[in-house]
C-alpha positions as CSV (number, residue, x, y, z in Angstrom):
1,X,-27.1,91.2,-51.5
2,X,-29.0,89.4,-54.4
3,X,-32.4,87.7,-53.6
4,X,-32.4,85.3,-56.2
5,X,-35.2,84.0,-54.5
6,X,-37.3,86.7,-55.7
7,X,-38.7,87.5,-59.0
8,X,-40.1,90.3,-60.5
9,X,-39.5,93.6,-61.8
10,X,-36.1,95.6,-60.5
11,X,-37.1,99.1,-59.2
12,X,-34.0,101.7,-59.2
13,X,-34.6,103.4,-55.4
14,X,-31.9,105.6,-53.8
15,X,-31.8,106.5,-50.0
16,X,-30.3,109.2,-47.7
17,X,-27.5,109.0,-44.8
18,X,-27.8,112.4,-43.3
19,X,-26.6,113.0,-39.7
20,X,-26.5,116.2,-37.9
21,X,-23.8,118.3,-36.1
22,X,-24.9,116.2,-32.8
23,X,-24.2,113.0,-35.1
24,X,-28.2,111.8,-34.9
25,X,-29.0,109.9,-38.1
26,X,-31.9,111.0,-39.9
27,X,-34.8,108.6,-40.1
28,X,-38.4,108.2,-41.2
29,X,-41.2,106.2,-40.5
30,X,-42.8,104.3,-43.3
31,X,-46.2,105.1,-43.5
32,X,-46.9,102.5,-46.6
33,X,-45.8,98.8,-47.5
34,X,-43.4,97.8,-47.9
35,X,-42.5,97.9,-44.2
36,X,-45.2,100.2,-43.0
37,X,-44.6,101.2,-39.4
38,X,-40.7,100.4,-39.8
39,X,-38.2,103.0,-39.1
40,X,-35.6,103.7,-42.6
41,X,-33.8,105.9,-44.5
42,X,-35.5,108.6,-46.3
43,X,-35.7,107.9,-49.6
44,X,-37.8,106.5,-52.5
45,X,-37.7,105.3,-56.2
46,X,-36.2,106.9,-59.1
47,X,-38.7,108.2,-61.6
48,X,-38.0,107.7,-65.0
49,X,-35.7,110.0,-66.7
50,X,-34.1,111.4,-63.3
51,X,-30.3,110.9,-62.2
52,X,-29.7,109.6,-58.9
53,X,-29.1,113.1,-57.2
54,X,-32.1,114.3,-58.7
55,X,-34.3,111.3,-57.3
56,X,-32.3,111.9,-53.7
57,X,-33.1,115.6,-53.8
58,X,-37.0,115.1,-54.5
59,X,-37.5,112.2,-52.4
60,X,-36.0,114.4,-49.1
61,X,-38.2,117.5,-49.6
62,X,-41.1,115.1,-50.5
63,X,-40.5,113.2,-47.1
64,X,-39.1,115.3,-44.8
65,X,-38.8,118.6,-46.0
66,X,-35.5,119.3,-46.2
67,X,-33.3,120.4,-49.1
68,X,-30.1,118.7,-49.4
69,X,-26.8,118.6,-51.4
70,X,-26.4,115.0,-52.3
71,X,-22.9,113.5,-51.5
72,X,-21.0,110.4,-52.5
73,X,-22.3,106.9,-52.9
74,X,-22.2,104.7,-49.5
75,X,-23.8,101.6,-50.4
76,X,-26.0,99.5,-52.0
77,X,-28.4,97.0,-51.5
78,X,-31.3,95.0,-53.0
79,X,-34.6,94.5,-50.7
80,X,-38.0,92.3,-51.8
81,X,-40.8,94.8,-52.8
82,X,-44.5,94.4,-53.4
83,X,-45.8,91.5,-55.7
84,X,-41.9,89.6,-56.1
85,X,-40.5,93.2,-57.4
86,X,-37.0,93.7,-56.1
87,X,-36.1,97.2,-54.9
88,X,-32.4,98.0,-55.7
89,X,-31.5,100.9,-53.2
90,X,-28.4,103.1,-53.5
91,X,-27.6,105.0,-50.4
92,X,-25.6,108.5,-50.7
93,X,-24.4,110.8,-48.2
94,X,-26.8,114.3,-48.2
95,X,-26.1,117.4,-46.5
96,X,-29.0,119.5,-45.2
97,X,-28.6,123.1,-46.9
98,X,-32.0,124.4,-46.1
99,X,-36.0,123.6,-45.0
100,X,-37.5,122.7,-42.0
101,X,-38.0,118.7,-40.6
102,X,-41.7,117.5,-41.0
103,X,-42.9,114.4,-42.5
104,X,-44.7,114.0,-45.7
105,X,-45.6,112.1,-48.7
106,X,-45.1,108.3,-47.6
107,X,-43.0,109.3,-44.4
108,X,-45.6,109.2,-41.2
109,X,-43.2,110.5,-39.0
110,X,-39.4,112.1,-39.6
111,X,-36.7,112.6,-37.0
112,X,-33.4,112.7,-35.9
113,X,-32.2,109.8,-33.7
114,X,-29.6,109.2,-31.7
115,X,-27.6,105.9,-32.5
116,X,-28.0,104.7,-29.6
117,X,-31.4,104.9,-29.7
118,X,-31.8,102.4,-32.8
119,X,-32.0,99.6,-30.6
120,X,-35.2,100.2,-29.1
121,X,-36.6,101.6,-32.5
122,X,-38.3,99.3,-35.0
123,X,-36.0,99.1,-38.2
124,X,-36.4,97.8,-41.6
125,X,-34.7,94.7,-41.9
126,X,-31.0,94.4,-42.5
127,X,-30.5,98.4,-42.2
128,X,-28.6,98.6,-39.1
129,X,-26.3,96.0,-40.1
130,X,-26.0,97.5,-43.4
131,X,-25.0,100.9,-41.7
132,X,-22.7,99.1,-39.2
133,X,-20.4,97.4,-42.0
134,X,-20.6,100.7,-44.1
135,X,-19.1,102.4,-41.6
136,X,-21.7,104.6,-40.7
137,X,-22.7,102.7,-37.5
138,X,-20.5,101.6,-34.6
139,X,-20.2,97.9,-34.0
140,X,-22.0,98.1,-30.4
141,X,-25.0,99.7,-32.5
142,X,-25.7,96.1,-34.3
143,X,-25.0,94.0,-31.2
144,X,-27.4,95.9,-29.2
145,X,-30.2,95.8,-32.4
146,X,-30.3,92.2,-32.0
147,X,-32.5,92.2,-29.0
148,X,-35.7,93.0,-29.3
149,X,-37.8,95.4,-27.4
150,X,-39.1,93.0,-24.9
151,X,-35.9,91.6,-24.0
152,X,-34.0,95.0,-23.6
153,X,-36.8,95.4,-21.1
154,X,-34.4,93.7,-18.3
155,X,-31.1,93.5,-20.2
156,X,-28.2,91.0,-18.5
157,X,-25.0,91.6,-19.6
158,X,-21.7,90.0,-18.1
159,X,-19.7,92.1,-15.2
160,X,-16.4,91.6,-16.8
161,X,-15.0,95.0,-17.5
162,X,-14.0,94.4,-20.9
163,X,-17.4,93.3,-22.4
164,X,-18.4,95.7,-24.4
165,X,-21.8,96.5,-23.5
166,X,-20.2,97.3,-20.0
167,X,-18.6,99.9,-21.8
168,X,-21.8,100.7,-23.6
169,X,-23.5,101.2,-20.2
170,X,-20.5,103.5,-18.7
171,X,-21.1,105.5,-21.7
172,X,-24.9,105.5,-22.3
173,X,-26.1,104.8,-18.9
174,X,-30.0,106.0,-19.6
175,X,-29.9,103.3,-22.0
176,X,-28.5,100.3,-20.5
177,X,-27.6,100.7,-16.7
178,X,-30.8,102.8,-16.3
179,X,-34.2,103.7,-18.1
180,X,-33.9,102.7,-21.8
181,X,-34.4,105.5,-24.0
182,X,-37.6,104.3,-25.6
183,X,-39.8,105.7,-28.6
184,X,-43.0,107.2,-27.8
185,X,-45.3,104.4,-26.8
186,X,-42.9,102.1,-25.8
187,X,-42.9,100.7,-21.8
188,X,-39.5,99.3,-20.7
189,X,-38.1,98.6,-17.3
190,X,-34.3,99.5,-15.8
191,X,-31.9,97.3,-17.0
192,X,-29.5,95.6,-14.4
193,X,-26.1,94.1,-14.7
194,X,-25.5,90.3,-13.5
195,X,-22.1,88.9,-12.3
196,X,-20.9,86.6,-15.4
197,X,-20.4,83.1,-13.6
198,X,-17.3,82.3,-16.1
199,X,-15.5,85.2,-14.5
200,X,-13.1,84.1,-12.1
201,X,-13.4,86.1,-8.8
202,X,-10.5,88.6,-7.9
203,X,-8.0,87.3,-5.6
204,X,-8.1,88.2,-1.8
205,X,-6.1,91.2,-1.3
206,X,-3.1,91.1,1.4
207,X,-4.8,91.0,5.3
208,X,-5.0,94.6,7.1
209,X,-1.7,95.5,8.8
210,X,-2.4,95.7,12.7
């Protein structure tokens, strides 16, 4: 994405796309602007003289305490920075090879997050959509992420058996059909399924035999 309306310096950055053996995504909560308080991928600026791989290893150790082996380029985006700067971010796959998870440097928090819980986290703009486009997340993550936390407190979805959110409710009843799995400090109420008025009722069955 090119931000033609933003003028300023172009700052090269890297981000790490890291998952664990349970399919959870490593995220950090940003401690400083831009995006203070929002959850994002760990990463940061590429310093002069660094390669992308060197910057990724350094940023991961500083922000998460983990040592990683950089992998392939997954995707690239541009985001607005401070004072009109443009952050040119290249996100790479990475594999954890050591260390202990802890937040540091620009990260106020660091944790492994189940993909189905992304909908109730305050994420940096466009991150879920980008990860979905790149194949890191499934399409249902983008659908759920379009709801705000308040609107998720009572989530109304069609009762049609083929609706993706009904399938989601079956797979993750703790999030859609029961109590939402929310981050610490977020209070949510149970969601409920309601009939879809656009779906015709099923025809009556045969009368009982006497």
